[in-house]
N, C-alpha and C positions, 0 to 999 in steps of 0.2 A: 281714044280716051274713054275711060270707063264711065258708065252712067251712074247716077246718084244711088240707085238701089245697090249696085255692086260695091261702090265705095263704102256705103253704110254697113253692108254685110261684112266687108273686110275689116273695117274699123271696129265693129262689134266683136269680131273674132279676136283681134288683138287685145281688146279689153277683157275678153273672156280668158285668154291665155295669161294675162297679167293677174287677173283674179285668182286663177289656179296657182300661179307661181307664189303669190302672196300667202295663200292658204297653206301651201306646202312648207313654208318656213314660219308659219304662225305670226304673220305681221298684217297690219292693217293696210288696205290698198289706198295709198295716198299718192299714187303714181300719175304724173301728168304726161299725156301723150302729145308730143310735138309732131304734127303731120308734116313731113318734109316734101315740099312742093317744088324743089329746084328742077329746072328745065321744063316744067309743065307750064302751060299757058295760064293766063289770068282766069280763063273760063273755069279751070279746075278749082281755083280759090273761091269763085262765085258759088260753085257747088258745095264747097266746104262750109261756107257761110250759111247756106240754106239748110245744111245738115247739122248746124250748131257745132261744127268742128272748128274751134276758134284759136287754137295754138298752132301756128304755122311756122315752119322752119325754112330758111333760105341759106344757100352757101355763098352766093355771090352778091356783094353789096349793090352793084348796079341793077341786078335783077330784082332785089328787094325794093330798091328805090322805085323802079318802074311799076312794079305791082302795087306798091303803096299809093302811087299817084292815081291808080284806078280804084282801089278798095279802101284807102285810108286806114283809119283805126277800127274798122269793123272786125279785125282779127288782132290777136297778140302776135307781133312779129318777133321771131327768134333768129338772130344771126348765128348760125352754127358752124360756118366755115372759117377758114383762116382769114384774118382781117389785116390788110396792109394799112399802114398809117395814112397813106394818101387817099384811102377809100373811106375813111371814117366820116368825112363830110357828107357822104351820100346817105348815111343811115342814122346819124347820131340823134336826130329828133324823131325817129320813126320806130325804133326798136323797143320792145318791152324787156328783152334780155339778150345780152351778148354772151355766148357760150365760150368764146375762144380768146380770152385775154391771156396772152402768152409772153409778155415782156414788159419791163418798166417803161420802155420808150412808147409802146402802144398805150399803156395806162396814162402816161402824161399827155399824149395826143387826145385821147378820149376825154380826159379831164379838161383840157383846154377848150375843146369844141363844145363840151357840155356846159362849161361856164359861160361861153358866148351865147348859148341858147337858154341860159338860166334854168337848167335842169340837172338832175342827178340820174346818171345812167347805171342800170343794174348789170353786173357782170359776173360770170363764172371764171375761175382760173383754170385754164386748160393744163392738165398734168400729163407729162410724158412718163408714164409709169414703167415703160419697158426700156427706157434709156436708149432709144434708137435715134441715131443722128438724123435720120430722114423724117422723124416725127417732130411736129411743132409741140410746144408746151414746156412748162417748168418742170425740172427734175424734182422728184419727191424730196430729196435732201436739201433743196434750195427754196422750198415753198415758204417756210417761215421767214427767211431772209427777204424774199420777194414781198410778202405781206407787210413786213416792217418798212420796206423801201417805198411802198405806195400809201402808207397810212395817212399821209397829210394831203392826199388828193381828194378834196372834199366833194368833188362833183362826179365821182364814181363811187358806187357801193358794191362791194364784193359780197355776194350772197350764196356762194357755194363753189363747187368744183365740177369740172367736166373731164371726161376721159374718152378717147377714141381708141379702142383696142385694135390690135392688128387683126386682119381678116384670117380666121382659121376655118378650115374645112369642117372641123368639129368644134361647135361653140363651147363645149366643155373645156377646151384649151384656154379659153378666155377667163375662166373662173378665177384663177389665181390673180390675174390682173385686176379684176373687179373687186376681189377681196382686199387686195392691197389698198385700193382706192377707198373702200369703206373704212378701213383702219385709219387711214390718213384723215378722212372726213371726221370721224369720231374724235380723233386726237385734237384736231383744230376746234371742234365744237366745244370741247371741254374748257378751252381757254376763255370762253365768253368774252372775247375781245370786242370792245366797242367800235373798232375800226372795220370789222367785217362780221359777217353772219354766215354760219354754215346751215343754210336752209335747203338748198337744192344739190343733189348729187346726180348729175346728168351723165348717164352711161347706158349703152345698149342701143343697138340699131336692129334692123330687120333680122339679121342672121344670128344675133346673140342676145336679144333683149330679155328673153325668159331667164337665162342664166344671170344677166345683170340684175334683174329684179330680185331673184333669189338671193343675190349677194348684197342687196341694199339700195339699189338705184331707186330714186323717186321721180326721175324724169327720163323718158326714152325718146329717141329720135327715129321715127318710123316713116319710111318712104314706100318702097316697093311692096311691102306687105299690105299696104292700104290702096295704093294707086297703080300697082303693076310695074313691070319693068320699064325703064326709061329707054328712049331712043336717042343716043348721043351722036347719031350721024348728022 
């Protein structure tokens, strides 16, 4: 596991790259970096807290739950992976933001659990921008219908969109996907609908975050560029 000095150097390099990407397209740097700590031990999160890296992303509900039991709300927990309805109970009262709302059935389960806990949980709608059957998410053409179908669920608050682009050897190939997401985001933002708010556009990971920022992302999910490669063995 990396030491704190190396983690901070890597994090600052990501910030520097984001600064440059924003300058290249003449936009303000309003980008939130979510440091993805999936598979890493709770010791890594302790280092993040000490370094004031406080937006942390997890892919697995049980892993988020277990780390929360150690660190509590010292960080802002982001659920960035696919969320099954039977796993909602593990995280509903722990997360700051769920990035992967991808069905009406999940929205209803989140709403039910949030109501029981007397809270409103913030969510991003995951968009399947490439229309791949293997991908989770709402199709672009179905987003407005989806938003209409969940408008009466008062214990969830939709605050933006999330996209997970396919992995490309050349990140430039993701540019059109990100551009489509930004167009959709802007379209929904113009509606000024009281039932949802287009505040966050979460797109871009280690291999493509610079392109994502150039195309309008204001939230990136970065793991290996900060913490090094994972050992999945």
